[in-house]
BADOFI-103436 format. One record per residue: x, y, z of N, C-alpha, C in turn; residue in one letter. Coordinates in pm, whole numbers, padded with zeros to 5 digits, always signed. Example, Ala and Ser with C-alpha at 12.3 -4.5 7.8 and 13.67 -1.06 7.14 Angstrom:
2
+01319-00569+00780+01230-00450+00780+01320-00330+00780a
+01285-00225+00708+01367-00106+00714+01290+00003+00787s
! end
This chain:
94
+00039-01244+00117+00054-01085+00056+00152-01114-00063m
+00115-01070-00200+00215-01059-00311+00295-00924-00301e
+00402-00928-00299+00484-00787-00321+00546-00796-00479l
+00529-00694-00517+00585-00653-00674+00690-00526-00628r
+00812-00535-00687+00883-00425-00652+00968-00413-00762i
+00977-00308-00836+01046-00299-00971+01200-00289-00940s
+01254-00290-01073+01401-00281-01045+01461-00155-01006r
+01396-00047-01052+01436+00075-01036+01423+00130-00875e
+01299+00068-00833+01254+00062-00693+01353+00010-00573a
+01398-00116-00622+01492-00202-00549+01614-00107-00514r
+01685-00057-00656+01813+00014-00654+01781+00147-00543r
+01683+00220-00553+01659+00339-00463+01636+00296-00306l
+01572+00171-00298+01581+00129-00140+01714+00083-00101i
+01791+00014-00184+01925-00007-00160+02011+00100-00136a
+02000+00208-00192+02061+00332-00181+02023+00390-00054e
+01912+00374-00028+01868+00442+00105+01883+00383+00221g
+01954+00247+00215+01978+00170+00342+01935+00015+00349g
+01841-00018+00242+01795-00130+00220+01676-00171+00297g
+01610-00055+00349+01449-00078+00430+01362+00025+00353k
+01229-00044+00351+01120+00044+00313+01011+00041+00419l
+00986+00163+00429+00849+00172+00543+00707+00195+00452y
+00626+00127+00459+00513+00153+00387+00386+00174+00499v
+00309+00301+00478+00211+00338+00588+00114+00417+00538y
-00016+00408+00591-00116+00496+00559-00087+00652+00612p
-00117+00741+00534-00092+00872+00564-00182+00921+00624g
-00220+01053+00675-00314+01124+00740-00424+01114+00650m
-00547+01109+00734-00672+01081+00683-00718+01205+00614a
-00789+01215+00514-00853+01341+00455-00967+01280+00366c
-01065+01379+00310-01174+01332+00225-01259+01230+00273c
-01309+01208+00401-01398+01104+00440-01323+00976+00507g
-01187+00999+00519-01146+00878+00569-01018+00823+00462g
-01020+00865+00359-00935+00835+00263-00804+00875+00298t
-00694+00776+00277-00541+00782+00342-00451+00727+00211r
-00355+00843+00175-00275+00807+00091-00172+00711+00110y
-00110+00626+00045+00002+00515+00079+00121+00602+00096v
+00183+00604+00201+00300+00676+00175+00432+00598+00217k
+00532+00602+00160+00654+00521+00160+00809+00607+00211t
+00851+00547+00286+01004+00576+00317+01093+00508+00340s
+01238+00555+00343+01345+00455+00341+01394+00469+00504t
+01341+00588+00577+01365+00605+00711+01242+00582+00796h
+01249+00526+00920+01139+00495+00993+01069+00638+01038p
+00925+00614+00994+00829+00721+01043+00804+00730+01186p
+00746+00841+01239+00737+00831+01374+00639+00711+01447q
+00538+00690+01375+00436+00601+01425+00426+00471+01341d
+00506+00367+01366+00472+00240+01298+00430+00162+01392m
+00373+00176+01507+00300+00097+01594+00225-00002+01523a
+00232-00142+01551+00131-00226+01474+00181-00279+01331g
+00305-00218+01305+00370-00263+01176+00411-00398+01150g
+00425-00452+01017+00480-00607+01030+00580-00583+00930r
+00692-00687+00964+00790-00674+00912+00782-00795+00826a
+00850-00787+00669+00860-00850+00566+00966-00866+00504v
+01037-00983+00469+01180-00986+00393+01156-01021+00254e
+01196-00945+00159+01169-00968+00011+01297-00949-00044f
+01366-01047-00098+01473-01026-00197+01565-00955-00127d
+01607-00982-00005+01712-00882+00048+01674-00738+00130g
+01546-00719+00092+01474-00591+00143+01413-00599+00256i
+01431-00508+00346+01334-00545+00479+01243-00426+00457g
+01102-00481+00456+00983-00390+00441+00893-00408+00566i
+00874-00280+00619+00775-00273+00718+00664-00202+00677w
+00552-00265+00709+00416-00223+00635+00320-00192+00783i
+00249-00091+00787+00151-00063+00863+00023-00092+00831k
-00048-00181+00891-00187-00217+00802-00277-00118+00819p
-00347-00093+00728-00479-00001+00720-00631-00086+00776a
-00665-00021+00858-00798-00064+00901-00779-00211+00950n
-00647-00229+01010-00607-00375+01052-00591-00487+00958g
-00580-00463+00809-00534-00540+00703-00443-00495+00618a
-00375-00605+00574-00239-00586+00486-00311-00612+00360l
-00225-00543+00261-00304-00556+00117-00276-00706+00062p
-00356-00752-00034-00334-00865-00103-00200-00848-00184e
-00207-00744-00232-00082-00701-00345-00025-00588-00309v
+00105-00554-00272+00147-00435-00270+00291-00425-00376l
+00247-00304-00440+00356-00267-00552+00443-00166-00509e
+00564-00152-00565+00666-00034-00515+00738-00013-00666v
+00712+00102-00682+00780+00176-00817+00837+00291-00776e
+00912+00337-00869+00952+00479-00894+00869+00557-00963t
+00885+00711-00927+00827+00801-00998+00915+00936-01011r
+00902+00975-01149+01000+01102-01151+01123+01092-01243g
+01168+01164-01288+01285+01137-01372+01400+01198-01337r
+01404+01337-01290+01514+01399-01248+01532+01356-01095r
+01421+01356-01030+01448+01305-00899+01332+01207-00856r
+01385+01104-00862+01289+00954-00838+01267+00964-00684q
+01145+00920-00667+01105+00873-00537+01011+00744-00528k
+01005+00682-00430+00916+00545-00411+00770+00590-00406l
+00708+00481-00473+00554+00509-00487+00514+00348-00456e
+00412+00376-00355+00353+00224-00330+00217+00223-00380a
+00151+00096-00407+00028+00110-00449-00064-00039-00363y
-00137+00007-00290-00221-00081-00204-00325-00155-00284w
-00319-00287-00319-00418-00345-00406-00448-00249-00537n
-00323-00210-00579-00334-00141-00709-00375+00025-00707g
-00412+00050-00571-00449+00189-00552-00350+00269-00476l
-00315+00386-00515-00250+00513-00436-00310+00537-00290a
-00409+00489-00275-00486+00523-00122-00554+00425-00071f
-00582+00402+00043-00698+00331+00126-00792+00410+00205v
-00897+00314+00212-01014+00396+00259-01032+00326+00412v
! end
């Protein structure tokens, strides 16, 4: 799995404790799940896998049993930045 994390995203993760959780959200629209991120552990990370990247601990919960080939993490917003993850270039998984 290739990880791409922007400089601003690294800063936000560090400010949040140095850990990032990436997981598929609730299913909607025929099974589509939006990719969610958090710097605090969500309730259900069973089956998640830990990855170390440049001093950041990343826990990823596979969608449909598979990890992404490429996981990109960026920030979004000007006044109130938040973390966004893209699973193989998409903001959702099916």
